C-alpha positions in Angstrom: 59.4 169.2 160.6 61.0 171.7 158.4 60.7 171.4 154.3 64.1 171.8 153.0 64.4 173.8 149.5 65.2 171.9 146.5 68.3 172.5 144.6 66.7 175.2 142.8 65.6 176.9 145.6 69.2 176.3 146.9 70.9 179.7 148.1 74.5 180.3 150.6 73.1 179.2 153.6 70.5 176.7 153.2 72.8 174.4 150.7 74.9 173.4 154.1 71.8 171.1 155.0 71.0 170.3 151.6 75.1 168.7 151.3 74.9 167.3 154.5 71.8 165.3 153.4 72.6 164.3 150.4 75.9 163.2 151.3 74.5 161.2 154.5 71.8 159.3 152.1 74.4 158.6 148.9 77.7 158.7 150.5 77.2 157.6 154.1 78.5 156.2 156.4 79.5 160.2 157.2 79.5 162.1 160.3 76.6 164.7 159.5 77.3 166.9 162.5 81.1 167.0 161.5 80.2 168.0 158.0 77.2 170.5 158.9 80.1 171.8 161.6 83.0 172.2 159.0 80.8 173.8 155.9 78.5 176.1 158.7 82.0 177.1 159.7 83.5 177.7 156.1 80.8 179.5 154.7 80.7 182.1 157.8 84.4 182.4 157.3 83.8 183.2 153.4 81.0 185.5 153.8 82.2 187.4 156.7 85.8 187.6 154.5 84.2 188.7 151.3 82.0 191.5 153.5 85.6 192.8 154.8 87.2 192.7 151.9 84.7 194.7 149.7 83.4 197.1 152.2 86.4 198.1 153.7 89.9 196.6 151.7 88.9 196.8 148.3 87.7 200.3 148.1 91.5 201.1 149.7 93.2 198.6 147.1 94.0 196.2 148.9 92.7 192.7 148.9 91.9 190.7 152.2 95.9 189.0 152.0 97.1 192.3 151.8 95.4 193.6 154.8 96.6 190.5 156.8 100.3 190.9 155.8 99.7 194.8 156.8 98.1 193.5 160.0 101.3 191.2 160.6 103.7 193.6 160.0 102.0 196.3 162.1 101.7 193.9 164.8 105.0 192.5 165.3 107.3 194.2 162.2 109.9 194.0 160.9 109.9 190.6 160.4 111.3 187.8 157.8 108.9 187.0 155.1 108.9 183.7 156.3 107.4 184.6 159.6 104.8 186.9 158.1 103.6 183.9 155.9 103.7 181.6 159.0 101.6 184.7 161.1 99.2 185.2 158.2 98.4 181.7 157.6 99.6 182.1 154.1 102.2 180.4 151.8 105.4 182.0 151.3 104.9 182.1 147.6 101.5 184.4 148.1 103.2 186.6 150.8 106.2 187.3 148.1 103.8 188.0 145.7 101.7 190.5 147.5 104.9 192.2 148.9 105.4 193.2 145.5 102.1 194.6 145.3 102.5 196.2 148.5 106.0 197.3 148.1 105.1 199.2 145.1 102.1 200.9 146.4 104.8 202.3 149.2 102.9 200.6 152.2 106.1 198.0 152.8 109.7 197.6 152.4 111.7 194.9 151.9 115.6 194.5 152.6 118.2 191.6 153.1 118.1 190.3 156.3 121.4 191.1 158.4 121.7 187.7 159.7 121.3 185.7 156.7 121.6 187.7 153.0 119.1 185.2 151.4 116.0 186.2 153.6 114.1 189.0 153.3 113.4 191.3 156.0 109.6 193.2 155.8 108.9 196.4 157.4 105.9 198.8 156.8 106.4 202.3 156.0 105.2 205.3 157.5 102.7 205.7 154.8 101.6 201.8 155.6 101.5 202.2 159.3 99.1 205.3 158.4 97.0 203.5 155.7 96.5 200.5 158.1 95.7 202.3 161.3 93.3 204.6 159.3 91.7 201.8 157.4 91.5 199.2 160.9 88.5 201.4 162.4 86.2 201.0 159.7 87.4 196.9 159.7 86.5 196.8 163.3 83.1 198.3 162.7 82.3 195.7 160.3 83.6 193.1 163.0 81.1 194.6 165.5 78.6 194.5 162.8 79.2 190.6 162.8 79.3 189.7 166.1 76.3 192.0 167.4 74.4 189.4 166.1 75.3 187.7 169.4 74.9 188.6 172.8 78.2 188.9 175.0 77.9 186.0 176.5 77.3 183.9 173.3 80.5 185.8 171.8 82.5 184.5 174.6 81.4 181.0 174.3 82.0 181.3 170.5 85.1 182.4 171.1 86.2 179.5 173.7 84.6 176.6 171.7 86.6 178.1 168.3 90.2 178.2 170.5 89.3 174.8 171.6 88.4 173.7 168.2 91.8 175.9 166.9 94.0 174.1 169.6 92.5 170.8 169.4 93.6 168.2 167.6 96.8 168.1 167.7 97.2 165.3 165.3 96.5 167.3 162.3 99.3 168.2 161.0 97.5 170.1 158.1 96.4 172.8 160.4 100.1 174.2 160.7 101.4 176.1 157.5 105.2 176.3 157.2 
C-alpha cells in the first residue's frame, strides 16, 4: 500500500489521485477510473502545451493558439476564418482576435472571400510560412522528447487508444466545436 500525500504535499501529478479519492469519498457514487483518466489526460495535455508554448512558441512571440492558427493555415490554407476555427478547435471569436495580432506581425493576411463578401479568407504570408517552417523543427524536438518517454509500441498503442477516445462517443455533441 502506498502512502498518498496530504493536501500540503500535493503537486500537479499527485493531486489527481488525491482528487479522485476525495470525490469518491465525499461525492460518490462516482466512476473513479473515468475521473482519473480525464484528469490525467487533461494534466498531461496542459503540461505538454505549456512546455511547447514556453520553450518554442513564446520566444517567437506566439501563443499556443497562434501556433495552431499558423499550423492550420500551413496545412490547408488559404481558408475561411470559420474553417480555421473548426480545424484548430477554437471558437470563431478566438480566431478573430488572434488574426489581428498575426496580421499585424505580417504572418497572415486576411481578405474577403470571393463567394461571400461577409466571410474572411486567411492566408499564410511568405513571412508566416518561413516563420512557421523555421519554428517547426524545434516544436518537433519537444514532441520527440515527450513521446520518447514511451517505447515505439507504447506510442502506437496510445495513439490507437486516443484515436478511439476521440472518434468514439458520438453521442457527446460537445466534443465538436462550431
